Backbone as CSV, one residue per row, in Angstrom:
resi,resn,N_x,N_y,N_z,CA_x,CA_y,CA_z,C_x,C_y,C_z
1,UNK,-7.135,-37.888,-22.107,-8.382,-38.032,-21.124,-8.481,-38.185,-19.889
2,UNK,-8.402,-39.285,-19.173,-7.940,-39.408,-18.484,-6.411,-38.842,-17.231
3,UNK,-5.919,-38.112,-18.237,-4.170,-37.787,-18.081,-4.897,-36.315,-17.615
4,UNK,-5.250,-35.350,-18.622,-6.775,-34.271,-18.231,-6.497,-34.064,-17.554
5,UNK,-7.774,-35.209,-16.961,-8.406,-34.802,-15.891,-7.707,-35.377,-14.335
6,UNK,-7.113,-36.057,-14.584,-5.897,-36.757,-13.349,-4.855,-34.729,-13.240
7,UNK,-4.350,-34.271,-14.586,-3.436,-33.558,-14.329,-4.442,-31.961,-13.541
8,UNK,-5.638,-32.012,-14.215,-6.393,-31.043,-13.072,-6.487,-31.172,-11.816
9,UNK,-6.994,-32.076,-11.333,-7.376,-32.659,-10.230,-5.868,-32.689,-9.113
10,UNK,-4.821,-32.692,-9.606,-3.539,-32.778,-9.116,-3.310,-31.697,-8.972
11,UNK,-3.706,-30.447,-9.983,-2.991,-29.413,-9.694,-4.042,-28.351,-8.825
12,UNK,-5.187,-28.548,-8.637,-6.381,-28.178,-8.045,-6.162,-28.844,-6.366
13,UNK,-5.576,-29.771,-6.285,-5.410,-29.852,-4.579,-4.067,-29.273,-4.277
14,UNK,-2.364,-29.432,-5.210,-1.493,-28.141,-4.984,-1.822,-26.868,-4.850
15,UNK,-2.959,-26.821,-5.501,-3.089,-24.799,-5.518,-3.990,-24.941,-3.736
16,UNK,-5.073,-25.530,-3.547,-5.726,-25.309,-2.488,-4.335,-25.332,-1.056
17,UNK,-3.885,-26.563,-1.396,-2.544,-26.884,-0.018,-2.020,-26.048,0.078
18,UNK,-0.970,-24.894,-0.894,-0.622,-24.071,-1.750,-1.418,-22.524,-0.769
19,UNK,-2.537,-22.653,-0.594,-3.449,-21.245,-0.396,-3.618,-21.902,1.495
20,UNK,-3.640,-22.964,2.003,-3.508,-23.300,2.911,-2.445,-22.708,3.966
21,UNK,-1.203,-22.521,3.528,0.051,-22.832,3.840,0.929,-21.260,3.725
22,UNK,-0.769,-19.983,3.497,0.013,-18.927,4.114,0.528,-18.396,5.397
23,UNK,0.895,-17.628,5.006,2.001,-16.928,6.470,1.229,-15.959,6.865
24,UNK,0.774,-15.116,8.260,0.443,-14.156,8.497,0.700,-12.816,7.493
25,UNK,-0.636,-12.196,7.494,0.038,-11.228,6.591,0.438,-10.132,7.165
26,UNK,1.611,-8.710,6.265,2.234,-8.431,6.637,1.943,-7.115,6.253
27,UNK,2.268,-5.648,6.816,2.328,-4.265,6.167,3.485,-3.299,6.140
28,UNK,4.383,-2.703,4.422,5.232,-2.291,5.145,5.332,-1.225,4.008
29,UNK,5.646,-0.113,4.343,6.004,0.995,3.764,7.239,1.708,3.075
30,UNK,7.147,2.192,1.894,8.392,2.796,1.311,7.760,3.936,0.618
31,UNK,9.028,5.046,0.350,8.827,6.186,0.106,10.195,6.123,-1.129
32,UNK,9.556,6.436,-2.337,10.461,7.285,-3.498,10.275,8.384,-4.375
33,UNK,11.300,9.257,-3.927,12.376,9.553,-3.432,12.231,9.739,-1.856
34,UNK,13.517,9.569,-1.232,13.393,10.233,0.058,13.367,12.017,0.975
35,UNK,14.084,12.152,-0.962,14.389,13.832,-0.450,14.705,14.141,-1.625
36,UNK,13.589,15.975,-1.756,13.046,16.330,-2.657,12.956,18.145,-2.768
37,UNK,12.755,18.512,-3.605,12.265,20.052,-3.722,11.599,20.183,-3.681
38,UNK,11.098,21.208,-2.880,9.417,21.932,-2.713,8.547,21.738,-4.250
39,UNK,7.413,21.162,-4.249,6.721,21.190,-5.885,7.109,20.092,-6.306
40,UNK,8.074,19.074,-5.823,8.250,18.045,-6.407,7.622,16.910,-5.836
41,UNK,7.221,15.812,-6.556,6.692,14.651,-6.352,7.091,13.454,-5.295
42,UNK,6.697,12.806,-4.791,6.876,11.396,-3.704,5.813,10.035,-4.346
43,UNK,6.206,9.258,-4.272,5.332,8.060,-3.959,5.823,7.479,-3.368
44,UNK,4.500,6.926,-2.111,3.952,6.113,-0.887,3.496,4.958,-1.054
45,UNK,3.964,4.038,-1.116,3.291,3.048,-1.099,3.365,2.086,0.022
46,UNK,2.257,1.432,0.186,1.760,0.404,1.058,2.045,-0.867,-0.039
47,UNK,2.199,-1.776,1.216,2.252,-3.156,0.251,1.720,-4.302,1.737
48,UNK,0.796,-4.695,1.228,0.064,-6.081,2.099,0.820,-7.265,1.434
49,UNK,1.439,-7.961,2.570,2.286,-9.442,1.738,1.722,-10.215,2.624
50,UNK,0.376,-11.325,1.659,0.111,-12.684,1.997,-0.639,-12.156,2.594
51,UNK,-1.872,-11.532,2.491,-3.438,-10.957,3.018,-4.388,-10.548,2.176
52,UNK,-4.743,-11.466,1.519,-5.475,-10.866,0.119,-6.806,-10.230,0.686
53,UNK,-7.270,-10.799,2.193,-9.168,-10.712,2.138,-8.417,-9.811,3.276
54,UNK,-7.444,-9.172,4.046,-7.189,-8.646,4.410,-7.818,-6.732,4.616
55,UNK,-8.479,-6.069,5.221,-9.469,-4.769,5.326,-8.099,-3.763,5.432
56,UNK,-7.642,-2.896,4.611,-6.641,-2.095,4.468,-7.203,-0.160,5.152
57,UNK,-6.735,0.212,5.845,-7.117,1.632,6.595,-5.734,2.107,5.570
58,UNK,-6.464,3.106,4.526,-5.687,4.342,4.080,-5.192,5.473,5.138
59,UNK,-4.038,5.486,4.671,-3.126,6.752,5.293,-3.925,8.031,5.393
60,UNK,-4.525,8.751,6.082,-5.084,10.163,6.108,-4.363,11.411,5.946
61,UNK,-4.422,11.767,4.521,-3.619,13.064,3.971,-3.865,14.183,4.686
62,UNK,-2.846,15.132,5.068,-3.487,17.090,5.345,-3.332,17.296,4.432
63,UNK,-4.574,18.044,4.366,-4.675,18.541,3.252,-3.614,19.901,3.239
64,UNK,-3.417,20.288,4.184,-2.576,21.508,4.219,-1.010,21.142,4.419
65,UNK,-0.478,20.238,4.683,0.896,19.428,4.121,1.043,18.676,3.105
66,UNK,-0.438,17.988,2.587,0.110,17.299,0.915,-0.672,17.497,0.276
67,UNK,-0.550,17.568,-1.100,-1.682,17.150,-2.059,-1.220,15.905,-2.702
68,UNK,-2.630,15.153,-2.621,-2.789,14.265,-3.465,-2.910,13.952,-4.842
69,UNK,-1.896,14.124,-5.858,-1.912,14.135,-6.990,-2.438,12.286,-7.702
70,UNK,-2.504,11.386,-6.959,-3.010,10.407,-7.748,-3.071,9.131,-6.625
71,UNK,-3.659,8.224,-7.171,-3.477,6.938,-6.546,-3.700,5.580,-7.536
72,UNK,-2.928,4.753,-6.869,-2.955,3.460,-8.192,-2.818,2.003,-7.044
73,UNK,-3.588,1.308,-6.854,-3.558,-0.317,-6.682,-3.027,-1.593,-7.829
74,UNK,-2.571,-2.068,-6.951,-2.106,-3.275,-8.214,-1.810,-4.563,-6.909
75,UNK,-2.166,-5.726,-7.657,-1.942,-7.182,-6.700,-1.302,-7.892,-8.002
76,UNK,-0.276,-8.901,-7.342,0.302,-9.880,-7.277,0.021,-11.350,-6.885
77,UNK,0.175,-12.764,-7.071,-0.232,-13.955,-6.714,0.394,-14.648,-7.339
78,UNK,1.730,-15.491,-6.704,2.148,-16.950,-7.366,2.598,-17.977,-6.948
79,UNK,2.699,-19.385,-7.218,2.550,-20.253,-6.900,3.862,-21.106,-7.055
80,UNK,4.606,-20.968,-6.040,6.358,-21.372,-7.049,6.676,-22.672,-5.559
81,UNK,6.608,-23.857,-6.588,6.864,-24.801,-5.498,6.118,-25.493,-4.595
82,UNK,4.644,-24.714,-4.952,3.887,-25.726,-4.370,3.367,-24.277,-2.505
83,UNK,4.410,-23.446,-2.960,3.968,-22.483,-1.761,3.145,-20.979,-2.718
84,UNK,2.412,-20.476,-2.087,1.831,-19.196,-2.258,1.990,-18.463,-1.723
85,UNK,2.246,-17.429,-2.562,2.561,-15.831,-1.486,1.797,-14.689,-2.812
86,UNK,1.085,-13.363,-2.212,0.696,-13.166,-2.918,0.830,-11.388,-1.788
87,UNK,0.702,-10.237,-3.025,0.932,-8.834,-2.655,-0.353,-8.193,-2.824
88,UNK,-0.497,-6.892,-2.308,-1.395,-5.752,-2.891,-1.239,-4.589,-2.909
89,UNK,-0.153,-3.684,-3.504,0.179,-2.135,-3.198,-0.528,-1.379,-3.276
90,UNK,-0.866,-0.649,-2.489,-1.451,0.519,-2.505,-0.442,1.827,-2.552
91,UNK,-0.544,2.585,-3.926,0.299,3.460,-3.627,0.154,5.080,-4.406
92,UNK,0.689,6.202,-3.319,0.103,7.130,-3.519,1.064,8.565,-4.212
93,UNK,0.574,9.299,-5.068,1.761,9.917,-5.809,1.306,11.282,-5.215
94,UNK,2.118,11.666,-4.090,2.127,13.179,-3.082,2.619,14.255,-3.512
95,UNK,2.608,15.147,-3.273,3.365,16.591,-3.211,3.589,16.984,-1.923
96,UNK,4.371,16.895,-1.470,4.025,18.144,0.738,4.797,19.230,0.184
97,UNK,3.408,20.090,0.722,3.888,21.035,0.594,4.433,22.680,1.770
98,UNK,4.969,21.938,2.688,6.216,22.423,3.420,7.344,22.073,2.861
99,UNK,8.484,22.593,3.253,9.917,22.356,3.138,10.099,21.985,4.538
100,UNK,10.957,21.158,5.101,11.741,20.558,5.827,11.773,19.006,5.958
101,UNK,11.348,18.339,7.093,11.652,17.134,7.408,9.818,16.807,7.399
102,UNK,9.126,16.341,6.681,7.813,15.719,6.700,7.567,14.545,7.186
103,UNK,6.756,13.901,8.051,6.465,12.915,8.284,5.541,12.794,8.077
104,UNK,5.152,11.281,6.923,4.351,10.556,6.436,3.375,10.073,7.756
105,UNK,1.592,10.029,6.487,1.024,9.159,7.604,1.401,7.983,7.676
106,UNK,0.712,7.336,8.230,0.554,5.263,8.485,-0.659,4.931,7.975
107,UNK,-0.329,3.176,7.729,-1.793,2.863,6.908,-1.503,1.661,8.435
108,UNK,-2.826,0.852,8.107,-2.772,-0.113,8.647,-3.468,-1.138,7.915
109,UNK,-3.515,-2.492,8.483,-4.370,-3.772,8.119,-5.200,-4.170,9.346
110,UNK,-5.821,-4.699,9.018,-6.939,-5.616,10.083,-6.497,-6.851,10.239
111,UNK,-5.680,-7.118,11.160,-5.956,-8.737,11.203,-5.998,-9.199,12.669
112,UNK,-6.376,-10.537,12.811,-7.027,-11.042,13.803,-5.465,-11.723,14.219
113,UNK,-4.966,-11.565,15.792,-5.979,-10.566,16.972,-5.916,-9.435,16.826
114,UNK,-4.553,-8.769,15.864,-4.631,-7.091,16.401,-3.901,-6.458,14.915
115,UNK,-3.843,-5.046,15.234,-4.205,-4.168,13.725,-2.600,-4.391,13.770
116,UNK,-2.255,-4.046,12.433,-0.727,-3.674,11.901,-0.757,-2.492,11.436
117,UNK,0.789,-1.726,11.709,0.294,-0.483,11.266,2.014,-0.285,10.796
118,UNK,1.894,0.506,9.292,3.205,0.627,8.876,3.236,2.370,8.310
119,UNK,4.816,2.780,9.163,4.796,4.162,9.306,6.011,4.118,8.159
120,UNK,5.898,4.828,6.694,6.338,5.458,6.040,8.416,6.307,6.765
121,UNK,9.087,6.167,5.880,10.000,6.970,6.246,10.104,8.549,6.450
122,UNK,10.183,9.106,7.013,10.204,10.706,6.579,10.651,11.220,5.719
123,UNK,10.568,12.196,4.400,10.887,12.686,3.301,11.278,14.244,3.616
124,UNK,12.652,14.531,3.093,13.384,15.435,3.339,13.393,16.701,2.094
125,UNK,12.371,17.878,2.258,11.546,18.626,1.436,12.552,19.891,1.622
126,UNK,13.545,20.239,0.557,14.143,21.503,0.465,13.484,22.487,-0.296
127,UNK,13.500,23.711,0.224,13.127,24.976,-0.085,13.369,24.618,-1.424
128,UNK,12.385,25.424,-2.372,12.578,26.045,-3.724,11.765,27.053,-3.852
129,UNK,12.381,28.225,-4.376,12.365,29.660,-4.286,11.102,29.830,-5.615
130,UNK,11.363,28.950,-6.425,10.682,29.206,-7.833,9.176,28.372,-7.496
131,UNK,9.014,27.308,-6.381,7.524,27.183,-6.048,6.661,27.725,-5.555
132,UNK,5.145,28.236,-6.496,4.542,28.160,-6.023,3.401,28.003,-5.128
133,UNK,2.885,28.117,-3.888,1.986,27.001,-2.789,0.644,26.990,-3.763
134,UNK,0.246,26.076,-3.997,-1.502,25.792,-4.466,-2.235,26.443,-3.147
135,UNK,-3.344,27.053,-3.614,-4.058,27.501,-2.765,-5.381,26.027,-2.034
136,UNK,-4.717,25.846,-0.616,-5.282,24.753,-0.389,-6.942,24.990,0.215
137,UNK,-7.407,24.434,0.295,-8.556,25.085,1.085,-8.286,23.840,2.254
138,UNK,-8.668,24.391,3.743,-8.471,23.627,5.096,-9.928,23.512,5.118
139,UNK,-9.985,21.572,5.197,-10.754,20.346,5.440,-10.369,20.045,6.470
140,UNK,-11.650,19.497,7.816,-11.468,18.808,8.493,-11.056,17.467,8.108
141,UNK,-10.196,16.632,9.342,-9.786,15.584,8.595,-11.098,14.375,8.504
142,UNK,-10.947,13.427,7.044,-12.154,12.897,7.021,-11.845,11.440,7.790
143,UNK,-13.118,10.745,8.221,-12.557,9.382,8.995,-12.033,8.155,8.303
144,UNK,-11.633,7.607,8.898,-10.688,6.988,8.175,-11.485,5.382,7.660
145,UNK,-11.664,5.017,6.224,-12.313,4.600,5.384,-11.339,2.924,5.746
146,UNK,-11.981,1.763,5.439,-12.036,0.523,5.309,-12.107,-0.035,3.763
147,UNK,-10.888,-0.116,3.093,-10.754,-0.543,1.854,-10.845,-1.688,1.833
148,UNK,-11.663,-2.595,1.336,-11.709,-3.826,1.285,-11.230,-4.555,0.350
149,UNK,-10.540,-5.678,0.550,-9.524,-5.861,-0.805,-9.946,-7.620,-1.153
150,UNK,-9.782,-7.426,-2.993,-10.565,-8.315,-3.567,-9.896,-9.821,-2.793
151,UNK,-11.135,-10.833,-3.090,-9.927,-12.485,-2.926,-9.538,-12.498,-4.155
152,UNK,-8.494,-12.932,-3.940,-7.393,-13.333,-5.574,-7.392,-14.946,-5.633
């Protein structure tokens, strides 16, 4: 019984120490693939590293340039040799609506004392004579919203 209690206390102290040693949050952006034909989808991912409670400002997708097909969020936390790390990934499945080199929108995280922004790589979209443009309603851009991240 004492050894179980001692092990629990030791684990709690190690976990608390590991969480207090987290580095500053960062934000990265990736795109796969970066070259497609018109009508094909890409996946745009924004990953917050070591910022489980960092507010995320999602990208503003222009409905005249991109069709957002879906979103996905995942998170990961690990403690290795007493060092904690975490990540939260926001992924968007998107179909560009125009051929050419498409610049993707940025996303941001709010950290103290500054805002960090990640710019995904551009996507080269080749013309596709078989692609039919969907009817896209013209909308005014909605204001950016902050997505609170849950405490892991």
